[in-house]
C-alpha positions in Angstrom: -16.7 -31.0 6.5 -19.9 -29.3 8.2 -21.1 -30.4 11.3 -24.4 -32.0 11.5 -27.1 -30.1 12.8 -28.6 -31.3 16.2 -32.3 -30.4 15.5 -33.9 -32.4 12.6 -35.5 -29.3 10.9 -32.1 -27.7 10.6 -30.5 -31.0 9.6 -33.7 -30.9 6.9 -32.3 -27.3 5.8 -28.4 -28.8 5.5 -29.8 -31.2 2.9 -31.5 -28.8 1.1 -29.2 -26.0 0.6 -26.0 -27.0 -0.7 -23.2 -26.4 2.1 -23.4 -22.2 2.6 -24.3 -21.3 -0.9 -26.2 -18.5 -1.4 -26.5 -14.5 -1.9 -30.1 -14.1 0.4 -31.8 -11.2 0.3 -32.4 -9.9 3.8 -36.1 -9.1 3.3 -36.5 -12.7 2.2 -34.3 -14.9 4.5 -36.1 -18.0 5.3 -36.2 -20.3 8.3 -33.7 -22.8 6.8 -31.2 -20.1 6.2 -31.7 -18.5 9.8 -31.4 -21.8 11.4 -28.0 -22.5 9.7 -26.9 -19.0 10.4 -27.6 -19.3 13.9 -25.8 -23.0 14.3 -22.8 -21.1 12.7 -22.6 -18.8 15.6 -25.1 -16.1 14.6 -26.4 -14.2 17.7 -27.3 -10.7 16.3 -31.5 -10.1 16.2 -32.8 -11.1 13.2 -35.4 -8.4 13.1 -32.4 -5.8 13.2 -31.1 -7.2 9.9 -33.6 -5.6 8.0 -36.5 -3.3 8.8 -37.7 -0.3 6.9 -39.3 1.3 9.3 -36.6 1.4 12.2 -32.6 1.7 11.9 -31.2 -1.9 11.1 -28.2 -3.3 9.7 -29.3 -2.7 5.9 -28.9 0.9 6.4 -25.1 0.8 7.2 -24.1 -1.2 4.1 -24.1 1.0 0.8 -23.6 0.9 -2.7 -20.1 2.8 -3.3 -20.0 4.4 -6.6 -21.5 2.6 -9.5 -19.9 -1.2 -9.0 -18.7 -1.5 -5.5 -20.0 -2.1 -1.8 -19.1 0.2 1.4 -19.8 0.2 5.2 -20.8 3.1 7.5 -19.1 3.1 10.0 -19.4 6.5 12.1 -22.2 8.9 13.1 -20.0 11.5 11.1 -20.8 9.8 7.5 -17.4 7.6 7.4 -17.3 4.9 4.9 -14.8 2.1 4.6 -14.6 0.7 1.6 -11.8 -1.1 -0.7 -8.8 0.7 -2.4 -9.5 -0.5 -5.4 -13.0 0.8 -5.0 -12.0 4.2 -4.7 -9.0 3.7 -7.0 -10.9 5.6 -10.0 -11.5 8.7 -7.7 -8.1 8.6 -6.0 -6.8 8.8 -9.7 -8.9 11.7 -10.6 -7.7 13.6 -7.7 -4.0 12.7 -8.5 -1.4 14.3 -10.4 2.4 14.3 -10.9 2.4 17.2 -8.2 0.4 15.5 -5.6 0.4 11.8 -6.3 -1.8 10.1 -4.1 -2.0 6.7 -5.9 1.7 6.3 -5.0 2.1 8.0 -1.4 -1.1 7.9 0.1 -3.5 10.7 1.4 -4.9 11.8 4.9 -7.3 14.4 5.8 -6.3 15.8 9.2 -9.5 18.0 9.2 -12.9 18.1 7.5 -11.9 21.3 5.3 -9.0 19.2 4.2 -11.2 16.3 2.8 -11.1 16.1 -1.0 -14.4 16.3 -2.9 -14.5 13.1 -5.0 -16.4 14.8 -8.2 -18.6 12.3 -9.5 -18.7 9.8 -6.9 -21.8 8.7 -5.4 -22.9 6.6 -2.1 -26.3 5.2 -2.0 -28.2 3.9 1.0 -31.1 1.0 0.3 -34.3 2.8 1.3 -37.1 0.0 0.4 -37.8 -2.9 -1.4 -41.3 -4.0 -2.6 -42.3 -7.1 -4.6 -44.1 -5.8 -7.6 -44.2 -9.3 -9.6 -48.0 -9.0 -9.5 -48.0 -5.6 -10.7 -45.9 -6.4 -13.8 -46.6 -10.1 -14.9 -50.6 -9.6 -14.6 -50.1 -7.2 -17.5 -48.1 -9.2 -19.7 -49.8 -11.2 -22.2 -48.8 -14.7 -22.7 -48.7 -14.5 -26.5 -45.8 -11.9 -26.6 -42.5 -12.5 -28.1 -39.6 -12.4 -25.5 -38.6 -9.3 -26.9 -42.1 -7.7 -26.6 -42.3 -9.2 -23.0 -39.2 -7.0 -22.2 -40.3 -3.9 -23.7 -43.4 -4.2 -22.1 -41.9 -5.1 -18.6 -39.9 -1.7 -19.1 -42.7 0.2 -20.1 -44.4 -0.8 -16.6 -41.4 -0.4 -15.0 -41.1 3.6 -16.0 -44.8 3.7 -15.0 -43.8 2.5 -11.4 -40.8 4.5 -11.0 -41.7 7.8 -12.5 -42.2 9.4 -9.0 -38.4 9.3 -8.6 -37.6 9.9 -12.0 -36.7 13.8 -11.7 -34.9 13.5 -8.2 -31.2 13.4 -8.5 -31.2 12.2 -4.9 -33.7 9.1 -5.3 -32.6 5.9 -7.6 -35.3 3.7 -8.2 -35.3 0.5 -10.5 -37.2 -2.6 -11.1 -35.1 -5.5 -10.8 -35.8 -9.0 -12.2 -35.1 -12.1 -9.7 -35.0 -15.7 -10.9 -34.7 -15.2 -14.7 -37.8 -12.7 -15.0 -40.2 -14.9 -12.6 -40.2 -12.4 -10.0 -39.3 -8.7 -9.7 -39.1 -5.9 -6.8 -38.8 -2.4 -7.1 -35.7 -1.1 -4.9 -35.2 2.5 -4.1 -32.1 4.1 -3.0 -30.9 7.5 -1.5 -28.3 8.8 -3.4 -25.6 11.2 -1.8 -23.7 13.3 -4.2 -21.4 15.1 -2.0 -18.4 12.4 -1.0 -15.0 13.3 -0.2 -11.8 11.4 0.4 -10.5 10.9 4.1 -7.7 8.5 4.2 -6.0 6.3 1.3 -2.9 3.9 1.9 -0.1 4.1 -0.9 -0.7 1.8 -3.4 2.1 -0.4 -2.6 -0.2 -1.0 0.4 -3.5 -0.8 -1.1 -2.8 -2.6 -4.1 0.4 -4.5 -2.5 1.0 -7.6 -5.1 -0.5 -6.1 -8.2 -1.9 -8.3 -10.6 0.7 -11.1 -9.9 -1.7 -11.5 -6.4 -4.8 -10.7 -7.9 -7.3 -13.9 -7.4 -4.2 -15.5 -5.2 -3.8 -16.4 -2.0 -2.0 -16.4 0.5 -2.6 -12.5 0.1 -1.2 -9.3 1.9 -2.9 -6.2 0.4 -4.5 -3.6 2.5 -7.1 -3.2 0.3 -9.1 0.0 2.0 -9.7 3.4 1.5 -11.9 5.8 3.7 -14.4 8.3 2.3 -16.7 10.6 4.1 -20.3 11.2 3.2 -21.9 14.8 3.6 -25.4 15.9 3.7 -27.4 19.3 4.2 -28.0 20.9 7.4 -31.0 18.8 7.3 -29.0 15.6 7.0 -30.6 15.4 3.4 -28.6 14.5 0.2 -27.1 17.3 -1.5 -24.6 18.4 -4.2 -21.3 19.3 -3.3 -21.5 22.6 -1.1 -18.7 23.7 1.3 -21.6 24.5 4.0 -22.7 20.7 3.9 -22.0 19.1 7.1 -21.1 15.0 7.7 -23.8 12.9 7.4 -25.4 11.2 10.2 -26.3 7.3 9.1 -29.1 6.0 10.6 -27.3 2.7 11.5 -23.5 2.6 12.4 -21.4 -0.7 12.6 -19.3 -1.3 15.5 -15.6 -2.3 15.0 -14.4 -5.4 16.6 -10.7 -5.7 17.5 -11.6 -9.1 19.0 -10.2 -11.0 16.0 -11.3 -14.8 14.7 -10.5 -18.4 14.9 -11.0 -21.2 12.5 -14.6 -22.0 12.2 -15.9 -18.5 13.5 -19.3 -16.9 12.4 -18.6 -15.0 9.1 -21.1 -13.0 7.4 -20.8 -10.4 4.2 -23.6 -8.0 3.2 -22.9 -6.2 -0.2 -24.2 -5.4 -3.7 -22.7 -8.9 -5.8 -22.8 -7.5 -9.5 -23.9 -10.9 -11.4 -24.3 -14.6 -11.1 -25.2 -17.2 -13.7 -25.8 -20.0 -11.1 -28.9 -21.3 -13.3 -27.0 -21.1 -16.7 -27.4 -24.3 -19.1 -24.3 -26.3 -20.0 -24.7 -24.6 -23.1 -24.8 -21.4 -22.1 -21.7 -22.2 -19.9 -19.8 -23.6 -23.2 -20.4 -20.4 -25.1 -19.1 -18.3 -22.2 -15.7 -20.2 -22.2 -15.3 -20.3 -26.2 -17.3 -17.1 -27.4 -16.9 -14.8 -24.5 -13.6 -15.6 -22.3 -11.3 -16.7 -24.6 -11.6 -13.5 -27.3 -11.5 -11.3 -24.4 -8.5 -12.8 -23.1 -6.8 -12.2 -26.2 -7.8 -8.9 -26.9 -7.2 -7.4 -23.6 -3.6 -9.3 -23.1 -2.9 -7.3 -26.3 -3.7 -3.9 -25.5 -2.7 -4.1 -21.8 0.8 -5.1 -23.0 1.0 -1.8 -24.8 -0.5 0.1 -22.1 1.7 -1.2 -19.4 4.9 -0.4 -21.5 4.0 3.0 -21.4 3.0 3.2 -17.7 6.1 2.2 -16.5 7.9 4.8 -18.7 5.9 7.9 -17.8 4.4 8.6 -13.9 2.1 10.9 -16.2 0.6 7.9 -18.3 0.8 5.8 -15.1 -1.5 7.9 -13.2 -3.8 8.6 -16.5 -4.2 4.8 -16.9 -3.7 3.7 -13.7 -7.6 3.2 -13.1 -8.3 2.0 -16.5 -5.5 -0.7 -16.5 -6.9 -1.9 -13.2 -10.5 -2.5 -14.5 -9.4 -4.0 -17.7 -7.1 -6.7 -16.0 -9.0 -7.6 -13.4 -11.4 -9.2 -15.5 -9.1 -10.2 -18.3 -7.6 -12.3 -15.3 -11.0 -13.4 -14.0 -11.6 -14.8 -17.7 -8.6 -16.7 -17.7 -9.3 -18.4 -14.0 -12.9 -18.9 -14.6 -12.1 -20.8 -17.9 -9.3 -22.8 -15.8 -11.8 -23.5 -13.0 -14.8 -24.7 -15.4 -12.5 -27.2 -16.6 -10.6 -28.3 -13.4 -14.1 -28.7 -11.3 -15.8 -30.7 -14.3 -18.7 -27.9 -14.3 -20.2 -28.3 -17.4 -20.5 -32.5 -16.8 -22.3 -31.4 -13.7 -24.9 -28.9 -15.5 -25.4 -31.6 -17.8 -26.3 -34.3 -15.1 -28.8 -31.6 -14.0 -30.4 -31.4 -17.1 -30.8 -34.8 -17.8 -32.8 -35.3 -14.1 -34.4 -32.2 -15.3 -35.3 -33.7 -18.5 -36.4 -37.0 -16.9 -38.8 -35.0 -14.6 -40.5 -33.0 -17.6 -41.0 -36.3 -19.7 -42.6 -38.1 -16.9 -45.5 -36.2 -16.7 -48.1 -35.0 -19.6 -48.6 -31.6 -18.0 -44.8 -30.8 -17.6 -44.4 -31.9 -21.2 -46.9 -29.6 -22.6 -45.3 -26.7 -20.4 -41.6 -27.4 -20.7 -41.1 -29.9 -23.4 -38.9 -27.9 -25.8 -37.1 -26.0 -22.8 -34.0 -27.9 -23.1 -34.2 -28.2 -26.6 -34.4 -24.6 -27.5 -31.5 -23.7 -25.3 -29.4 -26.3 -26.7 -30.3 -25.2 -30.5 -30.1 -21.2 -29.6 -26.5 -21.4 -28.3 -25.2 -23.9 -30.8 -26.4 -21.6 -33.3 -25.2 -18.3 -31.9 -21.8 -19.9 -30.8 -19.7 -18.0 -33.8 -21.7 -15.0 -33.8 -21.3 -14.7 -30.0 -17.8 -15.1 -30.6 -17.3 -12.6 -33.2 -19.6 -10.2 -31.1 -17.1 -10.3 -28.1 -14.2 -9.5 -30.2 -15.9 -6.4 -31.9 -16.9 -5.1 -28.3 -13.2 -6.0 -27.0 -11.8 -4.0 -29.8 -13.9 -1.1 -30.8 -15.7 -0.2 -27.5 -13.3 -1.4 -24.9 -10.1 -1.3 -26.5 -10.0 1.6 -29.1 -10.5 5.0 -26.8 -11.1 7.1 -29.7 -14.0 5.5 -31.0 -15.6 5.9 -27.7 -14.8 9.6 -27.7 -16.1 9.7 -31.2 -19.5 7.8 -30.2 -19.8 10.5 -27.1 -19.3 13.4 -29.5 -22.1 11.9 -31.5 -24.5 13.0 -29.0 -23.5 16.7 -29.1 -26.0 18.8 -30.0 -24.9 21.5 -32.3 -28.1 23.2 -32.1 -28.3 23.2 -28.2 -27.9 26.5 -26.5 -24.7 27.8 -25.3 -25.1 26.6 -22.0 -26.3 22.9 -23.0 -23.2 23.0 -25.0 -20.7 23.9 -22.3 -22.1 21.6 -19.6 -21.7 18.8 -22.3 -18.4 19.8 -22.8 -17.4 20.3 -19.1 -18.9 17.0 -18.2 -18.2 14.7 -21.0 -15.2 15.8 -22.9 -13.0 17.2 -20.3 -13.1 14.7 -18.5 -12.6 12.1 -20.5 -9.6 14.1 -22.1 -8.0 14.4 -18.6 -7.1 10.8 -18.6 -6.3 10.1 -22.3 -3.0 9.8 -24.3 -3.5 9.9 -28.2 0.1 8.8 -28.7 -1.2 5.8 -26.7 -4.2 5.1 -28.2 -2.2 5.4 -31.6 -0.1 2.2 -30.9 -3.5 0.5 -29.7 -5.3 0.7 -32.7 -3.3 -0.7 -35.0 -2.4 -3.6 -32.8 -6.1 -4.7 -32.2 -7.7 -3.7 -35.7 -4.9 -6.3 -37.1 -6.0 -8.8 -34.7 -10.0 -8.7 -35.1 -9.2 -9.0 -39.3 -7.1 -11.9 -38.4 -10.1 -13.5 -35.9 -13.2 -12.2 -37.7 -14.4 -13.0 -41.2 -14.9 -10.2 -43.7 -18.7 -10.2 -43.7 -18.2 -9.0 -39.9 -15.4 -6.4 -40.5 -16.5 -3.1 -41.0 -16.3 -1.1 -44.2 -13.4 0.8 -42.7 -11.4 -1.9 -43.7 -11.9 -1.8 -47.1 -10.4 2.0 -46.6 -7.8 0.6 -45.2 -6.7 -2.1 -47.7 -7.2 0.5 -50.3 -5.7 3.5 -49.1 -3.1 2.0 -47.1 -2.4 -1.4 -48.6 -3.6 -3.1 -45.5 -1.1 -1.3 -43.5 -2.9 -0.2 -40.0 0.0 1.7 -38.6 0.0 4.0 -41.6 -3.7 4.3 -41.0 -3.2 5.2 -37.5 -0.6 7.8 -38.2 -2.9 9.0 -40.6 -5.9 9.4 -38.7 -4.4 10.7 -35.3 -2.5 13.6 -37.8 -6.0 14.3 -39.5 -8.5 13.9 -36.7 -9.2 17.3 -34.8 -10.7 14.7 -31.9 -6.7 13.8 -31.0 -6.3 17.0 -29.7 -8.3 18.9 -27.1 -8.0 22.3 -28.0 -8.7 21.5 -31.7 -11.8 19.5 -30.4 -13.2 22.5 -28.7 -12.7 24.8 -31.5 -14.9 22.5 -33.7 -17.5 21.6 -31.3 -18.0 25.6 -30.6 -18.1 26.3 -34.4 -21.6 23.7 -34.4 -19.9 22.9 -38.0 -21.7 19.3 -38.2 -20.5 18.7 -41.7 -16.8 18.7 -40.3 -17.5 17.0 -37.4 -19.2 14.1 -39.3 -16.3 14.1 -42.1 -13.5 13.9 -39.6 -11.1 10.7 -40.0 -12.0 9.4 -35.9 -16.3 10.0 -36.7 -15.9 8.0 -40.0 -14.2 5.4 -38.2 -16.7 5.1 -35.5 -19.2 5.5 -37.6 -18.2 2.3 -39.8 -17.9 0.4 -36.2 -21.5 1.5 -35.3 -22.6 0.0 -38.5 -21.2 -3.2 -37.9 -22.7 -3.0 -34.4 -26.3 -3.2 -35.9 -25.4 -6.0 -37.9 -23.7 -8.2 -35.3 -26.8 -7.4 -32.9 -29.4 -7.8 -35.7 -27.7 -11.5 -36.5 -27.9 -12.6 -32.8 -31.7 -11.3 -32.4 -33.6 -14.6 -33.2 -31.5 -16.7 -31.0 -31.2 -14.0 -28.2 -35.2 -14.3 -28.0 -35.0 -18.1 -28.0 -32.3 -18.2 -25.0 -34.2 -15.5 -23.1 -37.4 -18.0 -23.0 -35.5 -20.9 -22.5 -33.7 -19.3 -19.5 -36.8 -18.4 -17.7 -38.6 -21.6 -18.5 -35.6 -23.1 -17.4 -35.5 -21.3 -13.9 -39.4 -22.1 -13.3 -38.9 -25.7 -14.2 -36.1 -26.2 -11.5 -37.8 -24.2 -9.1 -40.9 -26.8 -9.6 -39.2 -29.9 -9.7 -37.7 -29.0 -6.2 -40.5 -26.9 -4.4 -39.1 -27.6 -1.0 -35.5 -26.2 -2.1 -34.6 -22.7 -1.1 -33.0 -20.9 -4.2 -30.9 -18.1 -3.6 -31.5 -15.7 -6.6 -28.8 -15.1 -8.7 -26.7 -11.7 -8.1 -27.7 -8.4 -10.1 -26.7 -5.8 -7.5 -29.2 -5.7 -5.2 -28.0 -6.0 -1.5 -27.2 -9.6 -0.3 -26.1 -11.7 2.4 -23.8 -14.6 2.7 -23.2 -16.5 5.9 -20.2 -19.0 6.2 -17.2 -19.6 8.6 -13.6 -18.6 8.5 -11.3 -21.4 7.3 -8.7 -22.6 4.9 -8.7 -24.9 2.1 -6.7 -27.6 0.2 -6.2 -26.2 -3.7 -4.6 -29.3 -4.6 -2.6 -32.6 -3.3 -0.6 -32.3 -0.2 -1.3 -28.6 -0.2 -3.2 -26.7 2.7 -3.8 -22.8 3.0 -4.1 -21.6 6.2 -6.9 -19.0 6.7 -5.1 -16.1 7.4 -1.7 -14.1 6.9 0.2 -11.9 8.4 2.2 -8.9 8.1 5.5 -11.0 8.0 4.3 -12.4 4.4 4.4 -8.6 3.7 8.2 -8.2 4.3 8.8 -11.5 3.0 6.9 -10.7 -0.9 8.9 -6.9 -0.7 11.0 -6.3 -3.6 12.9 -3.1 -3.8 11.9 -1.0 -7.0 9.3 -3.9 -8.0 6.1 -2.1 -9.4 3.8 -4.6 -7.5 6.0 -5.5 -4.8 7.4 -2.4 -3.4 7.0 -0.6 -0.3 7.4 3.4 1.0 9.9 3.7 3.6 7.8 4.9 6.0 5.6 1.4 5.6 8.5 -0.6 6.1 9.6 1.3 9.2 6.0 0.6 10.7 6.0 -3.0 9.7 9.5 -3.7 11.3 9.2 -1.4 14.1 6.3 -3.9 15.2 4.3 -1.8 17.4 1.0 -3.2 16.5 -0.8 -2.3 20.0 -4.2 -3.1 20.4 -4.4 -4.2 16.6 -2.0 -7.3 17.2 -3.8 -10.7 17.5 -3.8 -12.5 20.9 -0.3 -14.0 19.8 1.2 -10.6 19.2 1.1 -10.7 15.2 -0.4 -8.5 12.7 -2.9 -10.2 10.6 -3.2 -9.0 7.4 -6.0 -10.9 5.4 -8.2 -14.0 6.1 -10.5 -16.4 4.3 -13.8 -17.6 4.6 -16.4 -19.7 2.6 -19.0 -16.5 2.2 -20.6 -16.8 -1.3 -19.8 -13.4 -3.1 -18.7 -12.2 -6.9 -17.6 -8.8 -8.3 -19.5 -5.9 -6.5 -18.9 -7.3 -3.4 -16.0 -5.6 -3.1 -15.4 -4.0 -0.3 -18.7 -5.4 1.3 -18.2 -5.2 5.1 -17.3 -8.9 7.0 -19.2 -9.3 10.6 -18.6 -11.9 13.5 -21.9 -13.3 14.9 -22.7 -10.3 16.9 -22.7 -8.4 13.3 -19.5 -6.3 14.5 -16.9 -5.6 11.7 -13.8 -7.4 11.4 -13.0 -7.1 7.7 -13.8 -5.8 4.3 -14.0 -8.3 1.7 -12.0 -7.7 -1.6 -11.2 -10.7 -3.9 -11.9 -14.4 -4.3 -9.4 -17.3 -4.7 -8.3 -18.4 -8.1 -9.6 -22.1 -7.6 -13.3 -20.6 -7.2 -13.4 -18.5 -10.1 -16.0 -20.6 -11.9 -18.3 -19.6 -8.9 -20.5 -17.4 -10.7 -22.0 -20.2 -12.4 -21.4 -22.8 -9.6 -20.5 -23.1 -6.5 -18.1 -25.4 -5.1 -18.3 -25.5 -1.4 -14.9 -27.0 -0.6 -13.2 -24.4 -3.0 -14.7 -21.3 -2.9 -13.2 -18.7 -0.4 -13.7 -15.0 0.0 -10.5 -13.2 0.6 -10.8 -10.0 3.4 -8.4 -7.3 4.8 -8.3 -7.9 8.4 -10.2 -4.6 10.0 -7.3 -4.7 12.5 -4.5 -4.1 9.7 -6.8 -1.4 8.2 -6.6 0.4 11.4 -3.3 -0.3 11.9 -2.3 1.4 8.5 -4.7 4.4 9.3 -3.5 4.7 12.9 0.2 3.9 12.9 1.1 4.2 9.3 -0.8 7.1 7.9 -0.8 8.8 11.2 -4.7 9.4 11.4 -5.7 8.4 14.8 -8.1 10.9 14.9 -10.0 8.4 12.2 -9.7 5.7 14.8 -11.2 7.8 17.3 -14.6 8.4 15.6 -15.2 4.7 15.3 -17.4 2.5 17.9 -14.5 0.0 19.0 -15.2 -3.2 20.7 -12.8 -4.7 22.8 
């Protein structure tokens, strides 16, 4: 139980804000949140959290790649993030001869650091409220789709000045279900290089078995460096570039933490739907998560079987498998948590309160009288088509790779200049084929197409199924054999020859392209069937959010996550997952060796890692009791996208990197449960121990500002 506040104002805020729920915009921290932060142990100056004119903490927390967070920790551009966030880049840099996934990597000198092609690091520059500029220009008579299109048009105008600048990124972001808008601007750095990564037996220790689980013993970190031009400005890769000097650098604490210590994350959470209706949650469970679980389960089993037999295939598919399985297991855990925590019943209770509030006032009835009925009707009517759409997306867009390649090839301009053609080939084709195994895809295709046919009615099956039934008597394996034998898309040399010939007819008639075009047509059909209900859902959700805020005018509403920079505050603590079970708030290196299984793909360890752990020379990285803490728990409010987020103590010093949540709280994206929801972070002292003693890179530690 949280302690009662001494001050009455803080007591009121405790009643208004449910526990420490909230992913707060640093720019909009309210008095309630600040008071609660200070009560929990925050002593850092509030005005140094967010300042667009002067260096502040917001300047150190970055978007890493396209979907993770990271933190600047040195005046020479070092970025700490998770191993799984850097995994795709590490995989691209790896080969059978240089297997950085299996063996790890360290650069002893700047010139040894490996350029991570295509990787970007983005620093937040500014946020500006543009709500009035947008909503004042939107006529109330517009349909919801028309409204969205109008907002897109206005957004393009507002961000036009950044459009052709590759080192600036600007986007208009909706908040509170489209009731508020910000323009968010970033500085984008495109020269990013790998500095240190542990072997995946450290960075992914526990694999899929431990994913979303506690206790955890994963050293989930990697180290990259951002480079800039001679003027400290973003630039494309150039050997002449120099390490970037960030506006703000986070100090690293070796002082550790105790139960109840203040804990704060700042990062870029991707998506939450805390204000979704009960009908929306039901659709998520039945029509989205369940089909996703089934299709990905089939695909991943095929992938994994081949990955365990070939190092080449393992390296090619490591990142793809990791991304797929993470959200597969997330969907399983979310459905379990929604059921166990009675999430839908709690939402219905809120809706009943809202309905009573609406009915009690004629003006409210005029404004919101149809909102709940609209949501119920739209979700109920669209449940079946939503389910078929999920099967479609997971099978044909996220499952069978040859279809994705064909869709890419569709964008090839046969009438373009030779330079344009070659750039397309280099950027889109060669990169994709580097990590593609046609023989493996040939196994996936019949399995997924057969499953789709069994789960989805004929009216929603692409017309290629008619061909399979007529020409191949419904034998999906024979169809796959024929397609992969006759398609030029399954062999890189054949494909390049075909592209360079600019023979549009042959490209269109290729069996793989015929499959992709058939699938594309059905995609349009499914989208059109969803459109009317989607329109109602958009309007209903926007009105639902507005009504909740109007019903609770004194409540501080935290906006749903939308991959903008957010702060969450809380404390370090364990939890009780079930009767008679208590989980402590930290794990130690002892647990690593307890889990160690020689030869196991998830729990094996490199000999040099075992040697370092058994030696026990933890030095300055040990806790006060001499043990090496590996990971810890806190009740911070995070979600996907927060991976790599720095975890701070009350002085805004780095104590860890957030990398996961616990199994029991996987419904947290739609309902925060304070007694169960926990953030799992790797202890920064374990990170430094691995860098220093295991990877033998003490020069990296010397770059940091260490607090002891």
